[in-house]
N, C-alpha and C positions, 0 to 999 in steps of 0.2 A: 153595653156591647164594647165600648171603648176600654172600660176597665178589664173586661175579659181578654181583649186583644193585647193590652199592655202586659197582663200577667203572663201570657204565653208567647209574647212577641219574639223573644230570643229563640225559643224552640222553633217557631214558625220560620223565622229568618234563616236559621241553620238548615232546616230541611229544604227550604226553597232554594238556598244556595247550592245544596248538593244535587237536587233533582234538576234544576235549571242551570247547571254549571256552564253549559255551552253558551247560553245566552249572556251570562255575566262575564265569562272569560273574554268574549268578543266585545271588549269595551269600545273598539273603534266603530262598531256598528251603532252603538248607543249614542256616542258623542258626535258622530258624523252629521247629525241633524242640526247641531247648533254650534259647531266649531269648525274653523277653517282647516285646522290640522288635528284630526281626531286622535285621541289618546289610545294607546295600545297596551298599556300596562296597568293592571289593577292596583299594584303597589303604589304607583304614582298617585292615584286617586285617593286611596285610603290614607296616605301620609297627610294629605291636605285636610281630609276629614278629621283625622286625629288632631291636627293642629287646631282646628276650630273647636273641637270638643275640649281640648286642654285649655284653650283660652277661656272658654265659658267656665270651666271648673276652677281655674286659677283666679278668676275674678271673684270667686266666693271666699278666698282665703287671704290672709294678710302675711306679708313676709316675716313679721314679728312672731308668727305662730310656728314658723319653720325652724326648729332647733333640733339638733341631734340629741338623742336620749339613749337610755340603756337598752330599750327595745331594738334600736337600730344596730347597736353593737352585737347583741345576741343574734339578730338576723344575719348580719354579715359573717359572723363566726360559723353559723350553721351552714350558710351557703358555701363558703370556702372549704370547710371541713367535710361537708357532705359530698361535694364533687370528687374530692380525693378518695374518700371512703368508697363511694360507688364505683369509681374506676378500678380501685384495687380489688374489690370483691368480684367484679364482673370480667376483668381482663382475661383470665384463664378460661372462663366459660365461653365468652364470645367477645372478641375484640371490638367489633362494630357496635355491639350493644353497650360495651363499656364506654366507648368514645361518645356514643349518643347520649348516655346518661350524664356523662361529664358536661357535655354541651348544654343540656337542658337545665342542669342545676347551676352551672356557672353563669348562664345567660342572665343579664340584668333584668330588673323589674320593668315590665312594659310601661311605655310612656302613657298608655291608655288606662293604666291601673288606677290612677286618681279619679278617673271618670267613673269607673265601676264602684270604687270605694264610696264616692259621693252618692251614687244611686242607691247603694245598700245602706246608707246612713252611717258610714264609718268616718274616721278621722282623716279628712283629706290632707290637711297640713302635714300630719305625721307621715302619711304614705308618699306625698309629693316630695318631701325631704329625702326619703330613702330612695325613691325612684330616680331622682336627679343624681344623687351621690353614687348610687350603684352603677348607673350607666357610665359615668365618668371613670369610676374605679376599674370597671371591667375593660375599658378601652386601654388601660395600662397593664392590667393583670393578664388578660387573654393572650396577647402575642407572646408574652414571656412564658406562660404556662404551656402553650402549644409548641414553642421552640424547645422547651425542656423535654417534652414528650417525643420530640422528633417527628411531629406531624408533617406530612407532605402529600396532602390529597391532590393538589393540582399544581400547575406551573406557577400560579399566583402565590402559592405558599412559600416561594423562594423570596418573598418580600423581606426586606430588612425589618428590624424591630420598629424603627421610626416610621417607615413606610406603612406598615400594618397599623401602627398607632394612629397615624393621621387619617387613614382611610376609615377606620372605625369611628374616630371622632367626627369626621365629616358626616357619617351616617347617623350618628346619635345626637350630637350636641344641638344642631338646629331644632330638631323636633322636641328635644327635652327642655331646652332653655328659652328659646325665642317666645313661645306663648306666655311663659312666666314673666319675661322682661316686658312684653307688650302689655300684659295685664297691669303691671306696676306703672308703666307710662300712661296708660289710659286713666288709672285712678288719680295720678298726679296732675295731668294736663287736661283730660276730658272726663271729669267725674260723672257727668250725666250719661255719657255713653257707657262708662264702666258700670254704673248702677243699672242701666237697662240690660246689659249682658248678664250681670249678676243675678237678676231676677228672672232669667230665662233658662234655668238649669234643665228643664225638661227637654230642651232641644238636644242636649247631649245624648239623652236616651235614644231618641229616634235616629240620630246620626249613627249611633252605635249599632242599632238594628240593621241599618243599610250596610255599614262597614262589615258587619259580621257575615251577611249574605255574600258579599264580595270575597272575603277571606276564605269562606268555606268553598266557594266556587273555585277559587284558585287552588286550594289544597286538593280538592276532588280531582280536578283536571291533571295536576301533577302526579297523583297516585295512579290514575288510570293509564298514564303514559309509560308506566314502569314496565321494564322487561319482565316477562313471566318467570324467567329463571331466577330472578332475585326475590320472588314473592315470599319464599320461606324466611329468608334473612330479614326481609322487610317487616314481616309479621312479628318476628322476634324483637326487632328494634322498636317497632311501634308499641308492642306490649310492654317493654321496659319503660318507654316514655309514659305510658298510662300509669304504671306503678309509681314512677317518680313524681308525676303530676299530683296524684292523690296524696302521697306522703308529704309533698311540699305544702299543699294547702292545709292538710291536717296539722302538720308541725307548726306552720306559721300561725294558725289560729290558736293552737295550744299555748305557744309562747306569748302571743299577743294578749291572750286572756289574762296572763299574769300581770300585764301592765295596763289592763283595762282598754286594750286596743285589739280586740279579737278580729274584727273585719280587716283592719289595716295590716295586721300581722299575716293573715291568710293570703291577702292579695299581694303583699310584698314578696313573699316567698313563692307563691303559686303562679301568679300571672306574669308571664315572661315576654320579653322583647323578641318574639319569634322571627321577625324579619331579620334582625341582626344575627340571631342564632343560626338561622338557615344559611346566611352568608358565611358565617364562620365555619360551619360544618362543610360547606362546599369548597371553601378556600383551603382549609388546613387538613381535611381528612378525606377518606374515600367517599365518593358521592352517595353511597348507600347510607352513610351516617346522617345525611341531611334528612332522612326519613323521620328520625327522632323528633327534631324540632317541628317538622312539617306536620306530623301526626299530633304533636303537642298542641298545635293550633286547635284541633278538634277537641282534645281532652279538656283543655282549660276553658274552652267556651261551653262545653257541656256542663262543667262545674259551675261556671258563672251563670249559665242559663238556669240551672237548678236553684242557685242562691237567689237570683232575681225573682224567680217564680215563688220561692218560699217567702221572701221578703214581702212581696206584693200580697201574698195570701194572708200573711200575718197582719199587714197593714189594713186589710179589709175588715 
């Protein structure tokens, strides 16, 4: 029974998050029973869950394994070239869709991607290296790219380059680097604790199941609040995000296969830091553009759920 549930856990988690989105969205109701000041933001909870998942994952790898290689250069080139090409092709068709595609492709690799890569049996060190470097690189590239495009979605988009750079860094760096640093410190000073965490990799899976339900609940709630007059444009933008998602996973796996890193390649290009992407879309573009990364949450988790189901099925 447990094996059956683990095989379909991500599917069940997603569906439960969608159906019971009101329950999950009202985090204050859940936390009020054991906290003096109940939490009100799902994002706040998922960030800490991701921190723990990353710590468990990073305890499995050694810093000596984390070296840049030719696969990373290929992935970076595809990511930068792809966002420019997608924007140029879609701009005259639908500007919002073009900007949404650009955001989804330009967005850095999710900080949770090493977790999924490890669960799928991929090269965690290779993916972790690209995840950290891409998040730091986009913190520099994104403000420059958006200013060149003349993006001005909100008043906050009037930020200077340095202001936008520091805000993005504050959102990305702690979650991307601190678990890695803590894993190194534990191995150096508290090896028994490090070894205990290293041998408890399954905890990452169950934390991800819960985090996925929370993320799907948040996305469902946001989409249901949308003005009916924007539904047609929203469907177009969400559809483009689906195409982009499938192309990124397929391209990443194809390139990764050439370097004997199929899983890491697919996750590096396909699994995005959607929290940062949504913030960038809302800050620098029209609010409707944020639908692209918001729907991308659904698409990438559907892909990951299928991959996890397929991996567990083969493992049986």
